[in-house]
N, C-alpha and C positions, 0 to 999 in steps of 0.2 A: 836789143831790146833789155831794159834793166828790170829784174824783178826783186821784190821785197818781199820777206816774209812778215806778215802782221799777225801777232796774237789774238787771238779769238776773243773777242768780248761779249757779253750779254747784248748790247747794243748792235754789234756788228752782225752777230747771229741772227736777230730780228731782221735787220735789214735784208738779208739772204732769205731770211724765210718770207717775207713780205715779197720779195721780187720772185720767189719760186710760185708761191700760191697766185699771185696777179698773173703770170707768164703762163701757167697750168690752165687758170680758171677762165683766162681770155683768149686761148685758143691761139688762133693765126691773124686776129685783126692789129690793125696797125697799134705800136706801141710810142706813147711820147716818153721819152726819157729826162727824167729830171734831174741832174747830177747833183745840183746842190742839196736836195732831201734823199736822193736814192730811192725813189718810189716810181714804179712804173704806171702809167695810166694809159687806158686807151684813148686814141683819137676818134672824132667824127668830122667827117667833110660838109662842108655847105650844102650839097644837094642833099644828101642824109638829113641833116637839119630841118631842111627845108620842107622833105616831104613829112617830117614829124610836126613841124608847125602847121603846114595846110591840113592835116588830118586831126587839128587839134589833139595832139596825144595826150592823154591825161597822165597828169605827174611829170610831166617836162617842165622844168625850169631853165632857164637860160641865165646865167651867172656871169655879168660883165665887171670885170676886178679892174677897168681903167678909173683914172681920176674923173672927179664931176667936171674938169675942164676939158677931158678928151671927149667924155661924154655929150658935150653941146656940139660936136662936131656930126653926130649920128648915134645911133643906137638900134637894136633889135627890139621892136615892139614886145611889150610885156617882160620884157628883161627886168632882173633884179641887179642892182648898182651896189657891190661891195668893194670899194677900193683895196688895192693890193696891201697898203699897211696894216690893213685889220687883219690880214692873216699871218703878219709877220710880229706882231706885238707878245710881249711875255705874258702880259695879261690878258688869258684868253676868255674871260667874261664876257667882252663884247661879241666875239665870235660865236661862243656858244649860245648867246642869247639869239643872235640871228639864225643859227642852227636850229634852235626849238622854234623858233616864230615864222621862218619861211623856207628853210631847206629839209629839215629832217622827215616832212611829208612828203617830198617828191619822190618819184620812182627814178627819176634820170634828172643829173644836172650836167648841164654843157657849161662848161666855163671858157671864158675869152678873153683876152687883152686885145691890144692892138694885132699883133702879127702871131703870137702864140707858138715863137721857136723854142726848142728845148732849153731850158734853164732861164727863162723869159717870166714875166710875170704871170700870165695865165696857167701854163704847168705848173709854177711854184705855188699858186694859190691853190690849185687843185689838188695837188700834193698836200698840203697844210689842211685842206678840208676834208681830204679822205682821212688822213691822221685823226684830226678831231673827231670825225664820226667814228671812227673806231673806238677811241679815248671814251667818249661820251657811250658807248654801246648802244648807238641808234640802230634799231631793229625793226622792221628790215630796213637797211642804210640804202639809200639812193645809191645807183650808178653814177661813177663822177667821170665825165670824158672832158677832153679836150678840143676845141674847134679848132681844127685843121687851118693852119692861116691867120687865124684869128679873124676880127671883125674887118680889116683890110681886104682879105681873099672874100668875105661875105658879101662886102658892099660891091666888090668888082664884080660879082655875078648878079646879086640881087638888089643892089641899091636902086633900083627903080620900081620896087615892088611896094607901093606905099602901103600895102596892106602888111608886109612884114616890117619894114622898117620906119623910122623917124628922123626926118633930116631937117636941119636948118632951111632958110632960104640960101638958093645958090645950090644945093645938093650937098652929097658927100665928097671931101676933099682928100685924097691919099695923104696920109700922114708919115713923118719919117722919125717918130720918138724911138 
């Protein structure tokens, strides 16, 4: 094992403070670790999301961060599509506008991409969203979580539920992005 001493900086202290606050406020729920942004977010599985969708949970927003081309393969009904590049732009004005118009009034935002593995698009976008919500001082801020396994896992289990999903002719075809 190699240990390296890192000088504490304000940015580094902020990262550790964020991780500490999230880990203590989220209790024992599953945590998605996004190493590219060092922000931890809770995960939600497909079964729990379906319970909320079936109950028409007030304030629930499903945020799909796949590309428009990937979206054509199928989506969760009522989801909002904001492709990942929006979350990576240096100019935050477009994301800030989307937050004001669509996201800020939500109580819970479930973010997903194709697979939602740690470090992938879904967790990365969710972390960026969480950071922008904090920077904009959105209050009360929605709870941001990541769909465990992404839309691929969701479709594998619930792809036949036409009340929950929109599919092209031929149905969902597993992708390998």
